[in-house]
The first five atom37 places (N, CA, C, CB, O) and aatype in JSON, in Angstrom:
{
  "aatype": [12, 11, 9, 13, 0, 2, 13, 9, 15, 15, 10, 12, 10, 0, 13, 17, 19, 15, 0, 9, 0, 9, 13, 15, 9, 5, 2, 9, 5, 10, 19, 15, 9, 11, 13, 10, 19, 17, 5, 15, 9, 5, 12, 14, 19, 7, 19, 10, 10, 0, 9, 4, 0, 7, 15, 7, 9, 9, 10, 7, 15, 10, 10, 14, 10, 10, 17, 5, 15, 11, 16, 16, 2, 18],
  "atom_mask": [
    [1, 1, 1, 1, 1],
    [1, 1, 1, 1, 1],
    [1, 1, 1, 1, 1],
    [1, 1, 1, 1, 1],
    [1, 1, 1, 1, 1],
    [1, 1, 1, 1, 1],
    [1, 1, 1, 1, 1],
    [1, 1, 1, 1, 1],
    [1, 1, 1, 1, 1],
    [1, 1, 1, 1, 1],
    [1, 1, 1, 1, 1],
    [1, 1, 1, 1, 1],
    [1, 1, 1, 1, 1],
    [1, 1, 1, 1, 1],
    [1, 1, 1, 1, 1],
    [1, 1, 1, 1, 1],
    [1, 1, 1, 1, 1],
    [1, 1, 1, 1, 1],
    [1, 1, 1, 1, 1],
    [1, 1, 1, 1, 1],
    [1, 1, 1, 1, 1],
    [1, 1, 1, 1, 1],
    [1, 1, 1, 1, 1],
    [1, 1, 1, 1, 1],
    [1, 1, 1, 1, 1],
    [1, 1, 1, 1, 1],
    [1, 1, 1, 1, 1],
    [1, 1, 1, 1, 1],
    [1, 1, 1, 1, 1],
    [1, 1, 1, 1, 1],
    [1, 1, 1, 1, 1],
    [1, 1, 1, 1, 1],
    [1, 1, 1, 1, 1],
    [1, 1, 1, 1, 1],
    [1, 1, 1, 1, 1],
    [1, 1, 1, 1, 1],
    [1, 1, 1, 1, 1],
    [1, 1, 1, 1, 1],
    [1, 1, 1, 1, 1],
    [1, 1, 1, 1, 1],
    [1, 1, 1, 1, 1],
    [1, 1, 1, 1, 1],
    [1, 1, 1, 1, 1],
    [1, 1, 1, 1, 1],
    [1, 1, 1, 1, 1],
    [1, 1, 1, 0, 1],
    [1, 1, 1, 1, 1],
    [1, 1, 1, 1, 1],
    [1, 1, 1, 1, 1],
    [1, 1, 1, 1, 1],
    [1, 1, 1, 1, 1],
    [1, 1, 1, 1, 1],
    [1, 1, 1, 1, 1],
    [1, 1, 1, 0, 1],
    [1, 1, 1, 1, 1],
    [1, 1, 1, 0, 1],
    [1, 1, 1, 1, 1],
    [1, 1, 1, 1, 1],
    [1, 1, 1, 1, 1],
    [1, 1, 1, 0, 1],
    [1, 1, 1, 1, 1],
    [1, 1, 1, 1, 1],
    [1, 1, 1, 1, 1],
    [1, 1, 1, 1, 1],
    [1, 1, 1, 1, 1],
    [1, 1, 1, 1, 1],
    [1, 1, 1, 1, 1],
    [1, 1, 1, 1, 1],
    [1, 1, 1, 1, 1],
    [1, 1, 1, 1, 1],
    [1, 1, 1, 1, 1],
    [1, 1, 1, 1, 1],
    [1, 1, 1, 1, 1],
    [1, 1, 1, 1, 1]
  ],
  "atom_positions": [
    [[0.82, -1.2, 0.0], [0.0, 0.0, 0.0], [0.86, 1.26, 0.0], [-0.93, 0.0, 1.2], [0.5, 2.26, -0.61]],
    [[2.01, 1.18, 0.7], [2.88, 2.35, 0.75], [3.48, 2.66, -0.62], [3.99, 2.14, 1.78], [3.68, 3.82, -0.97]],
    [[3.75, 1.62, -1.4], [4.3, 1.82, -2.74], [3.27, 2.54, -3.61], [4.7, 0.45, -3.38], [3.63, 3.43, -4.38]],
    [[2.01, 2.16, -3.49], [0.96, 2.8, -4.26], [0.8, 4.27, -3.86], [-0.37, 2.06, -4.08], [0.63, 5.13, -4.72]],
    [[0.87, 4.56, -2.57], [0.76, 5.94, -2.1], [1.93, 6.78, -2.61], [0.71, 5.98, -0.56], [1.75, 7.93, -3.01]],
    [[3.13, 6.21, -2.59], [4.3, 6.93, -3.13], [4.15, 7.17, -4.62], [5.59, 6.14, -2.85], [4.53, 8.23, -5.12]],
    [[3.6, 6.19, -5.34], [3.4, 6.34, -6.78], [2.4, 7.47, -7.07], [2.89, 5.02, -7.38], [2.64, 8.28, -7.96]],
    [[1.3, 7.51, -6.32], [0.3, 8.57, -6.51], [0.9, 9.93, -6.18], [-0.95, 8.3, -5.63], [0.66, 10.91, -6.89]],
    [[1.68, 10.01, -5.11], [2.32, 11.28, -4.75], [3.28, 11.73, -5.84], [3.07, 11.14, -3.42], [3.34, 12.92, -6.17]],
    [[4.02, 10.79, -6.4], [4.95, 11.13, -7.49], [4.21, 11.6, -8.72], [5.84, 9.93, -7.83], [4.65, 12.53, -9.39]],
    [[3.09, 10.96, -9.03], [2.29, 11.39, -10.18], [1.74, 12.8, -9.98], [1.16, 10.42, -10.42], [1.75, 13.6, -10.91]],
    [[1.27, 13.09, -8.79], [0.74, 14.43, -8.5], [1.83, 15.48, -8.62], [0.11, 14.48, -7.1], [1.61, 16.54, -9.2]],
    [[3.01, 15.19, -8.08], [4.12, 16.13, -8.17], [4.54, 16.33, -9.62], [5.3, 15.62, -7.33], [4.81, 17.46, -10.03]],
    [[4.62, 15.26, -10.39], [4.99, 15.36, -11.8], [3.96, 16.19, -12.57], [5.13, 13.97, -12.42], [4.33, 16.98, -13.44]],
    [[2.68, 16.0, -12.26], [1.63, 16.78, -12.92], [1.81, 18.27, -12.64], [0.25, 16.31, -12.47], [1.76, 19.07, -13.57]],
    [[2.01, 18.65, -11.39], [2.13, 20.06, -11.05], [3.4, 20.68, -11.62], [2.11, 20.23, -9.54], [3.38, 21.83, -12.06]],
    [[4.5, 19.94, -11.61], [5.74, 20.47, -12.2], [5.55, 20.68, -13.7], [6.94, 19.51, -11.93], [6.0, 21.69, -14.24]],
    [[4.89, 19.74, -14.37], [4.62, 19.89, -15.8], [3.69, 21.07, -16.07], [4.01, 18.6, -16.36], [3.9, 21.82, -17.02]],
    [[2.67, 21.22, -15.25], [1.74, 22.33, -15.44], [2.44, 23.67, -15.25], [0.56, 22.22, -14.46], [2.2, 24.61, -16.01]],
    [[3.31, 23.77, -14.25], [4.06, 25.01, -14.03], [4.99, 25.29, -15.21], [4.86, 24.94, -12.71], [5.13, 26.43, -15.64]],
    [[5.64, 24.24, -15.73], [6.55, 24.42, -16.86], [5.8, 24.9, -18.1], [7.29, 23.11, -17.18], [6.25, 25.82, -18.78]],
    [[4.66, 24.29, -18.39], [3.88, 24.7, -19.57], [3.36, 26.12, -19.4], [2.7, 23.72, -19.81], [3.42, 26.92, -20.34]],
    [[2.85, 26.44, -18.22], [2.36, 27.79, -17.95], [3.48, 28.81, -18.09], [1.74, 27.87, -16.54], [3.27, 29.9, -18.63]],
    [[4.69, 28.47, -17.61], [5.82, 29.39, -17.68], [6.23, 29.68, -19.11], [7.01, 28.83, -16.9], [6.53, 30.81, -19.47]],
    [[6.23, 28.63, -19.93], [6.63, 28.81, -21.33], [5.62, 29.67, -22.08], [6.8, 27.45, -22.02], [6.0, 30.47, -22.94]],
    [[4.35, 29.51, -21.77], [3.32, 30.25, -22.49], [3.17, 31.69, -22.0], [2.0, 29.54, -22.36], [2.62, 32.53, -22.72]],
    [[3.64, 32.0, -20.81], [3.5, 33.35, -20.24], [4.88, 33.87, -19.85], [2.55, 33.35, -19.0], [5.3, 33.73, -18.71]],
    [[5.58, 34.48, -20.82], [6.95, 34.91, -20.55], [7.06, 36.42, -20.29], [7.83, 34.54, -21.72], [8.17, 36.94, -20.18]],
    [[5.93, 37.11, -20.18], [6.01, 38.55, -19.93], [6.52, 38.82, -18.51], [4.63, 39.2, -20.14], [6.38, 37.98, -17.61]],
    [[7.1, 39.98, -18.33], [7.67, 40.36, -17.04], [6.59, 40.94, -16.14], [8.82, 41.37, -17.23], [5.73, 41.7, -16.59]],
    [[6.64, 40.58, -14.87], [5.72, 41.11, -13.87], [6.52, 41.5, -12.63], [4.61, 40.08, -13.52], [7.64, 41.03, -12.43]],
    [[5.93, 42.35, -11.82], [6.52, 42.67, -10.52], [5.39, 42.68, -9.49], [7.27, 44.05, -10.55], [4.24, 42.94, -9.82]],
    [[5.75, 42.41, -8.27], [4.76, 42.34, -7.19], [4.85, 43.62, -6.37], [4.98, 41.08, -6.29], [5.94, 44.05, -5.99]],
    [[3.7, 44.22, -6.09], [3.64, 45.39, -5.22], [2.87, 45.0, -3.96], [2.97, 46.62, -5.94], [1.75, 44.48, -4.05]],
    [[3.47, 45.25, -2.8], [2.82, 44.98, -1.53], [3.13, 46.14, -0.59], [3.28, 43.61, -0.91], [4.28, 46.34, -0.2]],
    [[2.09, 46.91, -0.24], [2.23, 48.13, 0.57], [3.25, 49.04, -0.1], [2.66, 47.79, 2.04], [2.97, 49.57, -1.17]],
    [[4.42, 49.25, 0.5], [5.41, 50.13, -0.1], [6.54, 49.35, -0.77], [5.98, 51.06, 0.95], [7.42, 49.95, -1.39]],
    [[6.51, 48.03, -0.66], [7.56, 47.19, -1.24], [7.2, 46.79, -2.66], [7.8, 45.96, -0.37], [6.05, 46.43, -2.93]],
    [[8.17, 46.83, -3.56], [7.96, 46.38, -4.93], [9.14, 45.51, -5.36], [7.78, 47.59, -5.9], [10.29, 45.89, -5.17]],
    [[8.84, 44.36, -5.93], [9.89, 43.44, -6.35], [10.46, 43.84, -7.71], [9.36, 42.01, -6.41], [9.92, 44.71, -8.4]],
    [[11.55, 43.21, -8.07], [12.1, 43.42, -9.4], [11.2, 42.75, -10.42], [13.56, 42.88, -9.5], [10.38, 41.9, -10.06]],
    [[11.34, 43.11, -11.68], [10.53, 42.48, -12.71], [11.16, 41.14, -13.08], [10.41, 43.4, -13.96], [12.37, 41.03, -13.3]],
    [[10.31, 40.12, -13.15], [10.76, 38.78, -13.51], [9.65, 38.08, -14.27], [11.16, 37.97, -12.25], [8.49, 38.48, -14.17]],
    [[9.98, 37.05, -15.04], [8.95, 36.32, -15.77], [7.95, 35.64, -14.83], [9.6, 35.26, -16.68], [8.28, 35.3, -13.69]],
    [[6.73, 35.47, -15.31], [5.67, 34.87, -14.51], [6.07, 33.47, -14.04], [4.37, 34.8, -15.32], [5.8, 33.1, -12.9]],
    [[6.72, 32.71, -14.9], [7.11, 31.34, -14.55], [8.1, 31.29, -13.4], [0.0, 0.0, 0.0], [8.0, 30.42, -12.54]],
    [[9.05, 32.22, -13.38], [10.02, 32.27, -12.29], [9.31, 32.61, -10.98], [11.14, 33.3, -12.58], [9.57, 32.0, -9.95]],
    [[8.42, 33.58, -11.04], [7.66, 33.97, -9.86], [6.8, 32.81, -9.36], [6.79, 35.18, -10.16], [6.73, 32.56, -8.15]],
    [[6.16, 32.11, -10.28], [5.34, 30.96, -9.91], [6.18, 29.85, -9.31], [4.57, 30.44, -11.13], [5.76, 29.22, -8.34]],
    [[7.36, 29.59, -9.86], [8.24, 28.56, -9.32], [8.72, 28.92, -7.91], [9.44, 28.35, -10.26], [8.81, 28.05, -7.05]],
    [[9.02, 30.19, -7.69], [9.43, 30.63, -6.35], [8.29, 30.45, -5.35], [9.88, 32.11, -6.38], [8.51, 29.96, -4.24]],
    [[7.08, 30.84, -5.74], [5.93, 30.7, -4.85], [5.61, 29.23, -4.58], [4.72, 31.39, -5.45], [5.33, 28.86, -3.44]],
    [[5.65, 28.4, -5.61], [5.36, 26.98, -5.43], [6.43, 26.31, -4.56], [5.27, 26.26, -6.79], [6.11, 25.51, -3.68]],
    [[7.69, 26.64, -4.8], [8.77, 26.06, -4.0], [8.71, 26.47, -2.54], [0.0, 0.0, 0.0], [8.9, 25.64, -1.66]],
    [[8.44, 27.75, -2.29], [8.34, 28.2, -0.9], [7.11, 27.59, -0.23], [8.29, 29.73, -0.83], [7.14, 27.3, 0.96]],
    [[6.03, 27.41, -0.98], [4.84, 26.77, -0.41], [5.09, 25.32, -0.05], [0.0, 0.0, 0.0], [4.62, 24.85, 0.98]],
    [[5.81, 24.6, -0.9], [6.14, 23.2, -0.6], [7.04, 23.11, 0.62], [6.81, 22.54, -1.81], [6.84, 22.25, 1.48]],
    [[8.02, 23.98, 0.7], [8.94, 23.96, 1.84], [8.21, 24.3, 3.13], [10.1, 24.94, 1.62], [8.37, 23.6, 4.14]],
    [[7.41, 25.37, 3.12], [6.65, 25.74, 4.32], [5.63, 24.67, 4.7], [5.95, 27.08, 4.12], [5.42, 24.39, 5.88]],
    [[4.99, 24.09, 3.69], [4.01, 23.04, 3.95], [4.62, 21.8, 4.57], [0.0, 0.0, 0.0], [3.94, 21.08, 5.31]],
    [[5.88, 21.54, 4.28], [6.52, 20.38, 4.88], [7.13, 20.69, 6.24], [7.59, 19.85, 3.95], [7.3, 19.79, 7.06]],
    [[7.46, 21.95, 6.5], [8.07, 22.31, 7.78], [7.06, 22.64, 8.88], [8.99, 23.48, 7.59], [7.32, 22.38, 10.06]],
    [[5.92, 23.2, 8.52], [4.95, 23.61, 9.54], [4.42, 22.45, 10.39], [3.79, 24.29, 8.87], [4.29, 22.62, 11.6]],
    [[4.12, 21.28, 9.83], [3.69, 20.19, 10.7], [4.76, 19.78, 11.71], [3.3, 18.99, 9.86], [4.44, 19.34, 12.81]],
    [[6.03, 19.91, 11.34], [7.09, 19.6, 12.29], [7.11, 20.58, 13.46], [8.45, 19.6, 11.59], [7.41, 20.21, 14.6]],
    [[6.79, 21.84, 13.18], [6.78, 22.85, 14.24], [5.55, 22.74, 15.13], [6.84, 24.24, 13.62], [5.6, 23.13, 16.29]],
    [[4.44, 22.2, 14.59], [3.2, 22.13, 15.34], [3.02, 20.82, 16.1], [2.05, 22.32, 14.42], [1.99, 20.62, 16.74]],
    [[4.0, 19.92, 16.04], [3.88, 18.68, 16.79], [3.91, 18.97, 18.29], [5.0, 17.7, 16.4], [4.59, 19.88, 18.75]],
    [[3.15, 18.17, 19.02], [3.14, 18.4, 20.47], [4.47, 17.94, 21.07], [1.94, 17.64, 21.14], [5.1, 17.0, 20.59]],
    [[4.87, 18.61, 22.09], [6.16, 18.33, 22.73], [6.06, 17.31, 23.85], [6.74, 19.61, 23.27], [7.05, 17.08, 24.54]],
    [[4.91, 16.69, 24.03], [4.74, 15.72, 25.11], [5.27, 14.36, 24.68], [3.26, 15.61, 25.52], [5.14, 13.96, 23.52]],
    [[5.86, 13.67, 25.62], [6.32, 12.31, 25.38], [5.59, 11.38, 26.33], [7.86, 12.18, 25.55], [5.38, 11.72, 27.49]],
    [[5.21, 10.25, 25.84], [4.51, 9.26, 26.65], [5.46, 8.14, 27.02], [3.29, 8.7, 25.9], [6.1, 7.53, 26.16]],
    [[5.55, 7.87, 28.33], [6.41, 6.79, 28.81], [5.59, 5.62, 29.24], [7.29, 7.27, 29.95], [6.14, 4.61, 29.68]]
  ]
}
């Protein structure tokens, strides 16, 4: 069962990476992000999307580790 779950996870990851790659190739115009008084440099949409997706994956994998309870059962 674990092999099947790993296979499904790999398929989902491959699908999203492919979708991001296709979207990036089709949308190569430069964009910049404005938030309050901060403005980013101009970069292609695909690069921005890859940065956002990568940071989301990293944060999504680290947050459960931070939220684990610190109690130990003896």
